[in-house]
C-alpha positions in Angstrom: 4.4 119.4 79.1 1.1 118.3 78.3 1.9 118.2 74.6 5.0 116.2 75.1 3.2 113.9 77.4 0.4 113.3 74.9 2.9 112.9 72.1 4.8 110.4 74.1 1.7 108.4 74.8 0.2 108.8 71.3 3.4 108.3 69.3 3.3 104.5 69.3 -0.3 104.6 68.2 0.6 106.9 65.4 3.5 104.8 64.3 1.3 101.7 64.4 -1.3 103.4 62.2 1.3 104.6 59.7 2.9 101.2 59.6 -0.5 99.6 59.0 -1.2 102.0 56.3 2.1 101.3 54.6 1.6 97.6 54.9 -1.9 97.9 53.6 -0.7 99.8 50.5 2.1 97.3 50.0 -0.3 94.4 50.1 -2.7 96.1 47.8 0.1 96.7 45.3 1.4 93.1 45.7 -2.1 91.7 45.3 -2.7 93.6 42.1 0.6 92.4 40.8 -0.1 88.8 41.7 -3.6 89.0 40.2 -2.0 90.3 36.9 0.5 87.6 36.9 -2.2 85.0 37.5 -4.3 86.3 34.6 -1.2 86.3 32.4 -0.4 82.7 33.4 -4.0 81.6 32.6 -3.9 83.4 29.3 -0.5 81.8 28.4 -1.8 78.4 29.4 -4.9 78.8 27.2 -2.8 79.8 24.2 -0.5 76.9 24.8 -3.3 74.4 24.7 -4.8 75.9 21.5 -1.5 75.7 19.6 -0.5 72.3 18.2 2.8 71.0 19.2 5.2 71.4 16.4 6.7 68.2 14.9 10.4 67.7 14.3 9.9 66.9 10.7 7.1 67.4 8.2 4.5 64.7 8.4 4.3 62.5 5.3 2.0 59.6 4.5 3.3 56.2 5.6 4.7 54.1 2.8 2.9 50.9 2.3 5.3 48.0 2.1 4.3 44.7 0.7 5.6 41.6 2.3 7.0 39.1 -0.2 4.8 36.1 -0.8 6.3 33.0 0.7 5.9 29.7 -1.1 6.6 26.3 0.5 9.5 24.5 -1.2 8.4 21.1 -2.5 10.7 18.3 -3.3 10.5 17.2 -6.9 8.3 14.2 -7.4 8.3 11.4 -9.9 5.6 11.1 -12.6 2.8 9.3 -10.8 2.0 5.8 -12.0 -1.1 3.8 -11.2 -0.6 1.7 -8.2 -2.6 -1.2 -6.9 -4.9 -0.9 -3.9 -2.8 -1.7 -0.8 -3.8 -4.8 1.1 -4.1 -4.4 4.8 -1.3 -6.0 6.9 -2.6 -9.2 8.4 -1.4 -12.0 10.6 -0.6 -15.0 8.7 -3.6 -17.3 8.7 -3.0 -19.7 10.3 0.4 -18.9 11.7 3.1 -21.3 10.5 6.8 -21.2 10.0 7.7 -19.4 6.8 9.3 -21.4 4.0 12.3 -19.3 2.9 12.6 -18.4 -0.7 16.4 -19.0 -0.5 17.5 -21.2 2.4 20.9 -20.4 3.9 20.8 -16.9 2.6 19.2 -13.7 3.9 16.2 -13.0 1.9 16.5 -9.6 0.3 13.2 -8.3 -1.0 13.9 -6.5 -4.2 12.4 -3.1 -4.9 9.8 -4.0 -7.5 8.3 -1.6 -10.0 4.7 -0.6 -9.5 2.5 -2.4 -12.0 1.6 -0.4 -14.9 -0.5 -1.1 -17.9 1.6 -2.3 -20.8 1.6 -0.5 -24.1 -1.5 -0.8 -26.3 0.1 -3.1 -28.8 0.9 -5.6 -25.9 -2.3 -5.1 -24.0 -4.2 -7.9 -25.6 -3.2 -11.2 -27.0 -3.3 -11.4 -30.8 -2.7 -15.2 -31.1 -5.4 -17.0 -33.1 -7.7 -19.1 -31.1 -6.9 -22.3 -33.0 -3.1 -21.9 -33.0 -1.1 -24.8 -31.6 0.7 -24.2 -28.2 4.1 -22.7 -28.7 7.1 -24.5 -27.1 8.6 -23.0 -24.0 12.2 -21.5 -24.3 14.8 -24.3 -24.9 17.4 -22.6 -22.8 15.9 -23.9 -19.5 18.4 -26.0 -17.5 17.6 -29.7 -17.4 16.4 -31.1 -14.1 18.9 -33.1 -12.1 16.2 -35.8 -11.4 12.8 -36.7 -12.6 10.2 -35.1 -10.3 8.4 -37.6 -8.1 5.0 -35.9 -8.6 3.6 -38.6 -10.8 0.1 -39.3 -9.4 -0.3 -42.6 -7.5 -2.6 -45.2 -9.1 -5.5 -44.1 -6.8 -5.4 -40.5 -8.0 -6.9 -39.0 -11.2 -4.7 -35.9 -11.7 -4.1 -35.8 -15.5 -0.7 -34.1 -15.5 0.2 -35.7 -18.8 -3.2 -35.8 -20.6 -3.5 -34.7 -24.2 -4.9 -31.1 -24.4 -6.8 -29.8 -27.3 -5.6 -26.5 -28.8 -8.4 -24.3 -27.5 -8.0 -20.5 -27.7 -9.8 -19.3 -24.5 -10.3 -15.7 -25.6 -8.1 -12.6 -25.1 -5.8 -12.0 -22.2 -4.2 -8.7 -21.1 -0.8 -8.1 -19.6 0.4 -6.1 -16.7 3.8 -4.8 -15.7 5.7 -6.9 -13.2 9.0 -6.8 -11.4 11.0 -8.8 -9.0 12.1 -11.7 -11.2 15.1 -13.5 -9.7 16.5 -14.5 -13.1 16.1 -18.2 -12.5 14.2 -20.0 -15.3 10.6 -20.6 -14.1 10.5 -24.0 -15.6 13.2 -25.2 -13.2 12.1 -22.9 -10.3 10.7 -24.8 -7.3 8.7 -21.8 -6.2 7.0 -21.3 -9.6 6.7 -24.8 -11.2 5.2 -27.1 -8.6 6.3 -30.1 -10.6 9.9 -29.3 -9.5 9.0 -29.8 -5.9 6.5 -32.6 -6.4 3.8 -33.8 -4.0 2.6 -37.1 -2.5 -0.9 -38.4 -1.6 -1.6 -38.7 2.1 -4.4 -40.2 4.0 -6.2 -37.2 5.6 -9.7 -35.9 6.1 -11.2 -35.0 2.7 -13.3 -32.0 3.5 -13.3 -28.5 5.0 -11.6 -28.0 8.3 -11.7 -25.2 10.9 -8.7 -23.3 12.3 -8.5 -20.7 15.1 -7.2 -17.3 14.4 -8.0 -14.2 12.4 -9.5 -14.2 8.9 -8.4 -12.2 5.9 -11.7 -11.2 4.3 -9.8 -10.4 1.0 -8.2 -13.8 0.6 -8.8 -15.7 -2.7 -11.9 -17.8 -2.5 -11.4 -21.2 -4.1 -15.1 -21.7 -4.9 -14.4 -19.0 -7.6 -12.7 -21.8 -9.6 -16.1 -23.0 -10.7 -18.8 -21.4 -12.7 -21.5 -22.4 -10.2 -19.3 -21.4 -7.3 -19.9 -24.6 -5.5 -18.1 -26.3 -2.6 -16.8 -29.4 -4.4 -16.0 -32.8 -3.1 -12.4 -33.5 -2.0 -11.1 -36.4 -4.1 -7.7 -36.7 -2.5 -5.3 -35.0 -0.1 -1.5 -34.4 -0.7 1.6 -33.0 1.0 4.0 -30.9 -1.1 7.8 -31.5 -0.8 10.0 -28.9 0.8 13.1 -27.5 -1.0 16.7 -27.5 0.3 18.0 -24.3 -1.2 21.5 -24.9 0.0 21.8 -28.2 -1.9 19.3 -27.0 -4.5 17.4 -30.3 -4.2 14.1 -31.6 -3.1 13.8 -32.0 0.7 11.3 -33.8 3.0 7.6 -33.4 2.9 6.3 -30.1 4.4 4.6 -31.0 7.7 3.5 -27.6 8.9 0.0 -28.8 8.1 -1.4 -32.3 7.6 -2.4 -31.3 4.1 -0.8 -28.8 1.8 -2.5 -29.7 -1.5 -6.0 -31.1 -2.3 -7.6 -32.8 -5.3 -11.0 -31.3 -6.0 -13.7 -33.4 -7.8 -14.7 -31.8 -11.1 -16.4 -32.8 -14.3 -14.4 -33.7 -17.3 -14.3 -30.8 -19.7 -15.4 -28.3 -17.0 -14.1 -24.8 -17.4 -11.9 -23.4 -14.6 -11.9 -19.7 -13.7 -9.7 -17.2 -11.9 -10.8 -17.2 -8.2 -12.1 -13.9 -6.7 -9.8 -11.6 -4.8 -10.6 -8.7 -2.6 -8.2 -6.2 -4.3 -7.1 -5.2 -7.8 -3.5 -5.2 -8.7 -4.0 -2.7 -11.5 -6.4 -1.9 -14.3 -9.1 -4.3 -13.0 -6.7 -7.3 -12.9 -6.4 -9.4 -9.7 -3.6 -11.9 -10.6 -0.5 -12.5 -12.7 0.6 -15.7 -14.4 4.0 -16.5 -13.0 4.3 -19.9 -14.7 2.2 -22.0 -17.1 2.6 -25.1 -19.2 0.0 -27.4 -20.7 -1.0 -29.1 -17.5 -0.4 -26.5 -14.7 -0.5 -22.8 -14.0 0.8 -20.6 -11.1 -1.1 -17.4 -10.3 0.1 -14.6 -8.1 -2.2 -12.1 -6.4 0.2 -9.2 -6.3 2.2 -7.4 -9.0 5.6 -9.1 -8.2 7.2 -11.8 -10.2 8.0 -14.0 -7.2 6.3 -15.6 -4.2 8.0 -13.6 -1.5 4.8 -11.6 -0.5 1.1 -12.1 -1.1 -0.9 -15.1 -2.1 0.2 -17.7 -4.7 -2.1 -20.3 -6.2 -0.9 -23.5 -7.9 -3.3 -25.5 -10.1 -2.4 -29.0 -11.3 -3.9 -31.3 -13.9 -5.6 -28.5 -15.9 -5.4 -27.9 -19.7 -4.3 -24.3 -19.9 -6.0 -22.4 -22.7 -3.7 -22.1 -25.8 -3.9 -18.3 -26.0 -2.9 -17.9 -22.4 -0.1 -20.4 -22.6 1.3 -18.7 -25.8 1.0 -15.3 -24.3 3.0 -16.4 -21.2 5.7 -17.9 -23.3 5.8 -14.8 -25.4 6.2 -12.5 -22.4 8.8 -14.8 -20.8 10.9 -14.7 -24.0 10.6 -10.9 -24.0 12.2 -10.6 -20.5 9.2 -10.8 -18.2 8.8 -7.1 -17.8 5.1 -7.7 -18.2 3.2 -10.9 -17.6 -0.3 -12.2 -18.5 -2.9 -10.7 -16.2 -6.3 -12.1 -15.2 -9.5 -10.6 -14.1 -11.7 -12.2 -11.4 -13.8 -14.9 -12.9 -11.9 -15.1 -16.2 -11.6 -18.6 -17.8 -8.1 -20.0 -17.8 -8.5 -23.6 -18.9 -10.6 -26.7 -18.9 -10.4 -30.1 -17.1 -9.1 -33.1 -19.0 -10.1 -35.4 -16.1 -12.2 -35.4 -13.0 -9.7 -34.0 -10.4 -8.1 -30.6 -10.1 -5.0 -30.2 -7.9 -5.0 -27.0 -5.8 -2.2 -25.7 -3.5 -2.2 -22.2 -2.0 0.6 -20.2 -0.3 0.9 -17.0 1.6 4.3 -15.2 1.7 6.0 -18.4 0.3 4.5 -20.8 3.0 2.3 -23.6 1.9 -1.0 -23.5 3.8 -3.9 -25.9 4.2 -6.3 -25.5 1.2 -9.1 -27.1 3.3 -9.3 -24.2 5.7 -12.9 -23.0 5.8 -12.3 -19.6 7.4 -9.6 -18.7 4.8 -10.4 -20.1 1.4 -14.0 -21.2 1.7 -15.6 -18.4 3.8 -19.3 -18.8 4.5 -19.3 -22.5 3.5 
């Protein structure tokens, strides 16, 4: 009874001890297994980090590719030709209404060739210094009326004086373009005798105008060797031209004076007035027209008065070499015209008065303007 009683009371304790022992053995076994697995995992991880990851394809060196060189496409250009130095755009000085080159018609500016130096055989005049002046072309149309530019009794413009056959040296030529086809001898823009002029009673001296000044404008004191400011012998107004009727119009009244007579010495040499730009190869002006007693100079490379400065000189004996060269170039088609350098002699005075008219873009201006043609005087 006692045994059974002790067994009854001790049995749960025995069972608990055995259960604990069984659990303890299980945990020991499990712990060893887990520790082994942990070590295995650590070893596998170490092996994995030491082994490089395989690539899908064998590695090969990168191929160097060269990009094609790109070149900018350029439009074909013409063979360059010497051009004249561009003159800056200016406001007309002073501002006046422009005299159209062809009234009643829209003025179309022709595309003119850039001046180029003529061929060597034509670059200098070969006319002997003592040769008589050659006659101008005989195909010029006759004038419909006698020009009324005969000087009044109180003037001394010698437009019909006898001129001695003087050579005057050598003169070059320069390419020109823009000729309208009309014979210069009958052209009122080139031969001032076609328009004509009349003496007027106006102030004989320099006058001042407001407005801007073109520092490159031709300076009329360059007509003389001593570069003086001469006395003004007479004042004139030039006649306008009716292009529709192709006849002389009224006097141009944009200015009180559009031509002056400058006092000179008989036999005095006249020179090419200075200009602020060259038009090619050191030249500053072309000869658009010349006869024994007058000459028309153009300070651009075009064979017309549409743009740029134009200078008319009346009552001068043009040098024979220059006159003959002009007639020669006109007969050859005017593809190149006589060209003048600054200060180059162009003729001499048969009397004591030189007629001077100056234009800009076709319009006759006042040659007495101090700020334009006599700067610093």
